[in-house]
KOLNU-204630 format. One line per 3 residues: their letters; for each residue x, y, z of C-alpha. Coordinates in nm, 2 decimals, always signed. Layout:
% residues N
A) X,Y,Z ~ ...
% end
This chain:
% residues 449
XXX) -5.85,+4.13,+2.43 ~ -5.85,+3.81,+2.64 ~ -5.57,+3.73,+2.88
XXX) -5.36,+3.45,+2.74 ~ -5.24,+3.20,+3.00 ~ -4.99,+2.95,+2.86
XXX) -4.85,+2.68,+3.10 ~ -4.55,+2.47,+3.03 ~ -4.50,+2.29,+3.36
XXX) -4.73,+2.01,+3.45 ~ -4.84,+1.68,+3.29 ~ -5.08,+1.56,+3.03
XXX) -5.20,+1.22,+3.16 ~ -5.36,+1.02,+2.88 ~ -5.59,+0.76,+3.02
XXX) -5.82,+0.50,+2.87 ~ -6.19,+0.52,+2.93 ~ -6.30,+0.84,+2.76
XXX) -6.68,+0.90,+2.74 ~ -6.89,+0.96,+2.43 ~ -7.00,+1.31,+2.37
XXX) -7.36,+1.23,+2.41 ~ -7.60,+1.32,+2.69 ~ -7.88,+1.10,+2.82
XXX) -8.14,+1.14,+3.09 ~ -8.04,+0.93,+3.39 ~ -8.28,+0.70,+3.57
XXX) -8.48,+0.88,+3.84 ~ -8.29,+0.87,+4.17 ~ -8.53,+0.75,+4.44
XXX) -8.33,+0.93,+4.71 ~ -8.07,+1.21,+4.71 ~ -7.82,+1.28,+4.98
XXX) -7.67,+1.61,+5.12 ~ -7.34,+1.55,+5.29 ~ -7.20,+1.83,+5.51
XXX) -6.85,+1.69,+5.45 ~ -6.88,+1.82,+5.09 ~ -6.86,+2.17,+5.23
XXX) -6.53,+2.19,+5.41 ~ -6.54,+2.35,+5.76 ~ -6.92,+2.38,+5.75
XXX) -7.08,+2.27,+6.08 ~ -7.45,+2.20,+5.99 ~ -7.75,+2.30,+6.20
XXX) -8.06,+2.13,+6.08 ~ -8.39,+2.32,+6.03 ~ -8.60,+2.01,+5.95
XXX) -8.67,+1.68,+6.12 ~ -8.71,+1.33,+5.98 ~ -9.05,+1.30,+5.81
XXX) -9.07,+1.66,+5.71 ~ -9.23,+1.73,+5.37 ~ -9.02,+1.97,+5.16
XXX) -9.00,+2.13,+4.82 ~ -8.70,+2.18,+4.59 ~ -8.54,+2.50,+4.73
XXX) -8.65,+2.46,+5.09 ~ -8.37,+2.50,+5.34 ~ -8.23,+2.18,+5.50
XXX) -7.94,+2.30,+5.71 ~ -7.72,+2.61,+5.75 ~ -7.38,+2.68,+5.89
XXX) -7.35,+2.70,+6.27 ~ -7.11,+2.99,+6.24 ~ -7.29,+3.18,+5.96
XXX) -7.67,+3.14,+5.92 ~ -7.65,+3.30,+5.58 ~ -7.46,+3.00,+5.44
XXX) -7.75,+2.77,+5.36 ~ -7.80,+2.43,+5.19 ~ -8.13,+2.37,+5.03
XXX) -8.30,+2.06,+4.90 ~ -8.24,+1.96,+4.53 ~ -8.57,+1.78,+4.51
XXX) -8.92,+1.77,+4.66 ~ -9.02,+1.49,+4.88 ~ -8.98,+1.37,+5.24
XXX) -8.67,+1.39,+5.47 ~ -8.63,+1.02,+5.51 ~ -8.32,+0.98,+5.73
XXX) -8.05,+1.18,+5.91 ~ -7.74,+0.96,+5.93 ~ -7.51,+1.04,+6.22
XXX) -7.16,+0.93,+6.32 ~ -6.95,+0.97,+6.64 ~ -7.07,+1.24,+6.87
XXX) -7.39,+1.27,+6.67 ~ -7.20,+1.42,+6.38 ~ -7.43,+1.45,+6.08
XXX) -7.29,+1.24,+5.79 ~ -7.58,+1.24,+5.54 ~ -7.93,+1.39,+5.51
XXX) -8.13,+1.15,+5.29 ~ -8.43,+1.28,+5.11 ~ -8.68,+1.05,+4.94
XXX) -8.77,+1.22,+4.61 ~ -9.12,+1.27,+4.47 ~ -9.20,+1.13,+4.12
XXX) -9.24,+1.49,+4.00 ~ -9.04,+1.77,+4.16 ~ -9.24,+2.05,+4.32
XXX) -9.04,+2.38,+4.33 ~ -9.04,+2.66,+4.58 ~ -9.11,+2.98,+4.39
XXX) -8.86,+3.25,+4.46 ~ -8.98,+3.48,+4.18 ~ -8.78,+3.61,+3.89
XXX) -8.53,+3.89,+3.91 ~ -8.32,+4.06,+3.65 ~ -7.97,+4.09,+3.81
XXX) -7.85,+4.37,+3.58 ~ -8.14,+4.59,+3.67 ~ -8.13,+4.52,+4.05
XXX) -7.91,+4.67,+4.32 ~ -7.60,+4.47,+4.42 ~ -7.72,+4.43,+4.78
XXX) -8.05,+4.28,+4.66 ~ -7.88,+4.03,+4.43 ~ -7.64,+3.93,+4.70
XXX) -7.93,+3.88,+4.95 ~ -8.11,+3.67,+4.69 ~ -7.82,+3.45,+4.63
XXX) -7.74,+3.37,+4.99 ~ -8.09,+3.37,+5.13 ~ -8.21,+3.11,+4.87
XXX) -7.92,+2.87,+4.91 ~ -7.73,+2.96,+4.59 ~ -7.44,+3.10,+4.80
XXX) -7.32,+2.74,+4.88 ~ -7.20,+2.71,+4.52 ~ -6.94,+2.99,+4.59
XXX) -6.61,+2.89,+4.74 ~ -6.36,+3.12,+4.90 ~ -5.99,+3.14,+4.84
XXX) -5.78,+3.11,+5.04 ~ -5.87,+2.79,+5.23 ~ -6.13,+2.66,+4.97
XXX) -6.42,+2.69,+5.21 ~ -6.78,+2.81,+5.16 ~ -6.79,+3.18,+5.08
XXX) -6.89,+3.42,+5.36 ~ -7.19,+3.64,+5.27 ~ -7.04,+3.92,+5.47
XXX) -6.73,+3.93,+5.25 ~ -6.68,+4.12,+4.92 ~ -6.43,+3.93,+4.71
XXX) -6.17,+4.12,+4.50 ~ -6.26,+3.89,+4.20 ~ -6.46,+3.59,+4.10
XXX) -6.31,+3.30,+3.90 ~ -6.47,+3.04,+3.68 ~ -6.27,+2.78,+3.49
XXX) -6.47,+2.63,+3.20 ~ -6.17,+2.42,+3.08 ~ -6.09,+2.12,+3.30
XXX) -5.75,+1.98,+3.21 ~ -5.76,+1.69,+3.46 ~ -5.76,+1.34,+3.30
XXX) -6.10,+1.22,+3.18 ~ -6.28,+1.52,+3.31 ~ -6.62,+1.65,+3.18
XXX) -6.64,+1.90,+2.89 ~ -6.80,+2.21,+3.03 ~ -6.87,+2.32,+2.67
XXX) -7.08,+2.01,+2.62 ~ -7.25,+2.04,+2.96 ~ -7.35,+2.40,+2.90
XXX) -7.44,+2.39,+2.54 ~ -7.82,+2.39,+2.62 ~ -7.78,+2.63,+2.91
XXX) -7.61,+2.93,+2.74 ~ -7.89,+3.18,+2.83 ~ -7.89,+3.07,+3.20
XXX) -7.51,+3.07,+3.21 ~ -7.50,+3.43,+3.09 ~ -7.77,+3.53,+3.34
XXX) -7.57,+3.37,+3.62 ~ -7.26,+3.57,+3.51 ~ -7.47,+3.89,+3.52
XXX) -7.56,+3.80,+3.88 ~ -7.20,+3.73,+3.98 ~ -7.09,+4.07,+3.86
XXX) -7.30,+4.22,+4.14 ~ -7.11,+4.04,+4.41 ~ -6.76,+4.19,+4.35
XXX) -6.61,+4.53,+4.29 ~ -6.36,+4.36,+4.07 ~ -6.38,+4.14,+3.77
XXX) -6.55,+3.81,+3.69 ~ -6.29,+3.59,+3.52 ~ -6.38,+3.31,+3.28
XXX) -6.12,+3.06,+3.17 ~ -6.17,+2.87,+2.84 ~ -5.97,+2.65,+2.61
XXX) -5.77,+2.86,+2.37 ~ -5.79,+2.60,+2.09 ~ -6.16,+2.55,+2.10
XXX) -6.41,+2.75,+1.90 ~ -6.65,+2.75,+2.20 ~ -6.95,+2.97,+2.25
XXX) -6.81,+3.05,+2.59 ~ -6.57,+3.30,+2.43 ~ -6.88,+3.51,+2.35
XXX) -7.00,+3.54,+2.70 ~ -7.05,+3.91,+2.81 ~ -6.95,+4.09,+3.13
XXX) -6.65,+3.87,+3.20 ~ -6.27,+3.90,+3.17 ~ -6.19,+3.62,+2.93
XXX) -5.88,+3.40,+3.00 ~ -5.77,+3.17,+2.72 ~ -5.58,+2.86,+2.85
XXX) -5.33,+2.64,+2.69 ~ -5.08,+2.38,+2.83 ~ -5.09,+2.06,+3.03
XXX) -5.27,+2.00,+3.36 ~ -5.30,+2.19,+3.59 ~ -5.34,+2.47,+3.34
XXX) -5.72,+2.47,+3.39 ~ -5.71,+2.48,+3.77 ~ -5.87,+2.79,+3.92
XXX) -5.56,+2.83,+4.13 ~ -5.34,+2.86,+3.82 ~ -5.57,+3.13,+3.68
XXX) -5.56,+3.33,+4.00 ~ -5.18,+3.30,+4.02 ~ -5.15,+3.43,+3.66
XXX) -5.39,+3.72,+3.70 ~ -5.44,+3.84,+4.06 ~ -5.22,+3.64,+4.30
XXX) -5.35,+3.61,+4.65 ~ -5.20,+3.80,+4.95 ~ -5.28,+3.79,+5.31
XXX) -5.62,+3.94,+5.39 ~ -5.75,+3.92,+5.04 ~ -6.05,+3.71,+4.92
XXX) -6.15,+3.57,+4.59 ~ -6.45,+3.35,+4.52 ~ -6.46,+3.06,+4.27
XXX) -6.76,+2.87,+4.12 ~ -6.81,+2.58,+3.89 ~ -6.96,+2.66,+3.54
XXX) -7.27,+2.45,+3.57 ~ -7.35,+2.60,+3.91 ~ -7.34,+2.95,+3.74
XXX) -7.62,+2.82,+3.51 ~ -7.82,+2.70,+3.81 ~ -7.79,+3.05,+3.96
XXX) -7.89,+3.21,+3.63 ~ -8.19,+2.98,+3.59 ~ -8.32,+3.05,+3.94
XXX) -8.30,+3.43,+3.87 ~ -8.48,+3.38,+3.54 ~ -8.76,+3.13,+3.65
XXX) -8.77,+3.15,+4.03 ~ -8.70,+2.78,+4.06 ~ -8.40,+2.60,+4.21
XXX) -8.33,+2.35,+3.94 ~ -8.04,+2.14,+4.08 ~ -7.97,+1.96,+3.76
XXX) -7.62,+1.81,+3.75 ~ -7.47,+1.67,+3.43 ~ -7.24,+1.38,+3.53
XXX) -7.00,+1.21,+3.29 ~ -6.91,+0.84,+3.35 ~ -6.55,+0.77,+3.26
XXX) -6.27,+0.53,+3.33 ~ -6.15,+0.20,+3.18 ~ -6.35,-0.01,+3.44
XXX) -6.68,+0.14,+3.33 ~ -6.81,-0.05,+3.03 ~ -6.81,+0.14,+2.70
XXX) -7.19,+0.15,+2.67 ~ -7.20,+0.33,+3.01 ~ -6.93,+0.59,+2.94
XXX) -7.14,+0.89,+2.85 ~ -7.30,+1.20,+3.00 ~ -7.61,+1.18,+3.22
XXX) -7.85,+1.45,+3.33 ~ -7.93,+1.38,+3.69 ~ -7.98,+1.58,+4.02
XXX) -7.72,+1.70,+4.27 ~ -7.66,+1.42,+4.53 ~ -7.82,+1.14,+4.32
XXX) -7.77,+0.77,+4.38 ~ -7.47,+0.65,+4.18 ~ -7.66,+0.34,+4.06
XXX) -7.91,+0.57,+3.88 ~ -7.65,+0.63,+3.61 ~ -7.37,+0.39,+3.67
XXX) -7.52,+0.06,+3.56 ~ -7.24,-0.14,+3.39 ~ -6.89,-0.17,+3.53
XXX) -6.63,-0.43,+3.61 ~ -6.60,-0.61,+3.94 ~ -6.31,-0.52,+4.16
XXX) -6.33,-0.16,+4.06 ~ -6.29,+0.17,+4.24 ~ -6.56,+0.43,+4.19
XXX) -6.44,+0.79,+4.23 ~ -6.66,+1.09,+4.26 ~ -6.45,+1.33,+4.06
XXX) -6.13,+1.27,+3.86 ~ -5.85,+1.02,+3.94 ~ -5.63,+1.29,+4.09
XXX) -5.86,+1.47,+4.33 ~ -6.18,+1.27,+4.35 ~ -6.32,+1.08,+4.65
XXX) -6.38,+0.71,+4.67 ~ -6.75,+0.62,+4.70 ~ -6.95,+0.30,+4.70
XXX) -7.17,+0.18,+4.42 ~ -7.48,+0.22,+4.65 ~ -7.36,+0.56,+4.75
XXX) -7.43,+0.92,+4.63 ~ -7.24,+1.15,+4.39 ~ -7.07,+1.44,+4.57
XXX) -7.24,+1.78,+4.57 ~ -6.99,+1.95,+4.33 ~ -6.89,+1.65,+4.12
XXX) -6.98,+1.63,+3.75 ~ -6.73,+1.34,+3.68 ~ -6.76,+0.98,+3.80
XXX) -6.45,+0.78,+3.73 ~ -6.43,+0.40,+3.75 ~ -6.09,+0.24,+3.74
XXX) -5.95,-0.11,+3.84 ~ -5.85,-0.16,+4.20 ~ -5.47,-0.20,+4.24
XXX) -5.49,-0.50,+4.47 ~ -5.34,-0.76,+4.24 ~ -4.97,-0.85,+4.26
XXX) -4.75,-0.75,+3.97 ~ -4.47,-0.99,+3.91 ~ -4.13,-0.83,+3.93
XXX) -4.29,-0.49,+3.96 ~ -3.97,-0.35,+4.11 ~ -3.77,-0.41,+3.79
XXX) -3.71,-0.08,+3.60 ~ -3.80,-0.08,+3.23 ~ -3.99,-0.41,+3.27
XXX) -4.27,-0.30,+3.03 ~ -4.44,+0.00,+2.88 ~ -4.79,-0.04,+3.02
XXX) -4.72,+0.15,+3.34 ~ -4.72,+0.53,+3.31 ~ -4.42,+0.70,+3.47
XXX) -4.34,+1.07,+3.47 ~ -3.98,+1.00,+3.59 ~ -3.89,+0.76,+3.30
XXX) -3.86,+0.45,+3.52 ~ -4.06,+0.25,+3.26 ~ -4.05,+0.25,+2.89
XXX) -4.37,+0.45,+2.88 ~ -4.18,+0.77,+2.81 ~ -4.10,+0.64,+2.46
XXX) -4.47,+0.65,+2.38 ~ -4.59,+1.01,+2.46 ~ -4.94,+0.96,+2.30
XXX) -5.01,+0.62,+2.45 ~ -5.32,+0.59,+2.66 ~ -5.29,+0.40,+2.99
XXX) -5.52,+0.17,+3.19 ~ -5.43,+0.29,+3.53 ~ -5.53,+0.14,+3.87
XXX) -5.50,+0.25,+4.23 ~ -5.17,+0.07,+4.31 ~ -4.91,+0.31,+4.46
XXX) -4.62,+0.10,+4.32 ~ -4.42,+0.16,+4.63 ~ -4.44,+0.28,+4.99
XXX) -4.39,+0.61,+5.15 ~ -4.02,+0.73,+5.15 ~ -3.82,+1.02,+5.27
XXX) -3.83,+1.36,+5.08 ~ -3.49,+1.34,+4.92 ~ -3.54,+1.39,+4.55
XXX) -3.53,+1.76,+4.47 ~ -3.66,+1.94,+4.16 ~ -3.93,+1.68,+4.06
XXX) -4.21,+1.86,+4.24 ~ -4.13,+2.19,+4.08 ~ -4.18,+2.04,+3.73
XXX) -4.55,+1.98,+3.82 ~ -4.61,+2.32,+3.98 ~ -4.66,+2.61,+3.74
XXX) -4.71,+2.85,+4.03 ~ -4.41,+3.05,+4.15 ~ -4.38,+2.87,+4.48
XXX) -4.15,+2.60,+4.63 ~ -4.38,+2.30,+4.67 ~ -4.14,+2.08,+4.87
XXX) -4.05,+2.35,+5.12 ~ -4.42,+2.44,+5.16 ~ -4.51,+2.08,+5.23
XXX) -4.24,+2.06,+5.49 ~ -4.36,+2.38,+5.65 ~ -4.72,+2.24,+5.67
XXX) -4.59,+1.92,+5.82 ~ -4.40,+2.11,+6.08 ~ -4.69,+2.35,+6.15
XXX) -4.47,+2.65,+6.09 ~ -4.72,+2.93,+6.02 ~ -4.47,+3.20,+5.94
XXX) -4.29,+2.98,+5.68 ~ -4.62,+2.87,+5.54 ~ -4.72,+3.23,+5.48
XXX) -4.39,+3.32,+5.33 ~ -4.40,+3.01,+5.10 ~ -4.74,+3.09,+4.95
XXX) -5.00,+2.89,+5.15 ~ -5.27,+3.15,+5.07 ~ -5.23,+3.08,+4.70
XXX) -5.29,+2.70,+4.70 ~ -5.56,+2.44,+4.77 ~ -5.52,+2.06,+4.78
XXX) -5.60,+2.02,+4.41 ~ -5.30,+2.23,+4.31 ~ -5.08,+1.96,+4.46
XXX) -5.26,+1.67,+4.29 ~ -4.99,+1.62,+4.03 ~ -4.72,+1.66,+4.29
XXX) -4.88,+1.38,+4.48 ~ -4.91,+1.16,+4.17 ~ -4.55,+1.20,+4.05
XXX) -4.33,+1.24,+4.35 ~ -4.11,+0.94,+4.44 ~ -4.17,+0.99,+4.81
XXX) -4.54,+0.87,+4.78 ~ -4.65,+1.13,+5.04 ~ -5.01,+1.24,+5.06
XXX) -4.94,+1.59,+4.95 ~ -5.31,+1.70,+4.91 ~ -5.39,+1.59,+5.27
XXX) -5.08,+1.77,+5.40 ~ -5.19,+2.10,+5.23 ~ -5.54,+2.05,+5.36
XXX) -5.42,+2.01,+5.71 ~ -5.20,+2.32,+5.67 ~ -5.49,+2.53,+5.55
XXX) -5.70,+2.41,+5.84 ~ -5.42,+2.52,+6.08 ~ -5.42,+2.86,+5.91
XXX) -5.80,+2.89,+5.95 ~ -5.77,+2.82,+6.32 ~ -5.46,+3.04,+6.39
XX) -5.50,+3.32,+6.15 ~ -5.86,+3.32,+6.03
% end
């Protein structure tokens, strides 16, 4: 029997700009970028120089503090440029892609018939380990650790997010093979979260502990699933991975090729309707290779509107993103915007506009904060957006104060920034809750490890 996770706290945010359920091949990206900043806390050490010829699957850089944590090239071609910032910090590694991808051959391996140590060695030595993230801290998994469990959420409840069921519909065999490999990495269970209401093929996946999810966002967050099944304690480790990355692992074990295909959905009201669909592309591709028709004065977000990162139209999609959201910039003055109940076209979770009278209305949101940062004085509102059994306001204050003991007691090991995305969106203080949690986690890494 599957584990049933039903969440009542949270918020279903209905936004305009949904994509069509159709998948197209994106234009070929002339270059791809690997950005070390996509792997939090990873300090890169390059193994190649500019002008080097590489194949898809060749190592590009590894972690300074763990040479088993490797990032490999998603395409074949030439290492065109290494962009650096202050103190020669590596910002981007730009690879000029060949017209036809040449793959490094790792050979096939049946994970179920192989020893656990060999499967683990295969995953980390070939660069597949970078897809695994560690909780606590949400940093790249350490090859020397053995997690107590591995979690995959195939039901993204964030607004305008990609449908993993659609993304994986032609990769079911590879996804199952990837699951088989993941079972060799832990002595515990591999958990798979799916939509309870959907008749998805994902419910038939073998060798997993199935979790059926229902409720508003953040019901589909991995952190919510962990909290409802095996809550984190100090000293424990769990690993998480995105569903499409499981399929990449499974395909590499099956064929011996590192096929870094990424299915990206273009969404958001500022993207024109003919461009709002799913595109098959490559990890780190140029945004312009699939975003071709959008409004001026827009913000392009790699990810969803709650947790994504702003990028430029001539930039590159983030390593883990399979959603590209385009919404209007909030830099236009709204007449009498301070007047309560002025209109019903502004979404408000606290009933300061008439929007609460229209629960099924879809909103055309922009980036306007509709106010400035204020003191943390309103109590109770953050708890309504937090399904975990923690005190969000107190934890935020402990992180701001750098009080490690209080942070531990208040549950810092259970959360990552995305768990506070709704808190950040709805709280009247307008504080950057996700940034505060990230800084708190970084302090814990430094002081506790």
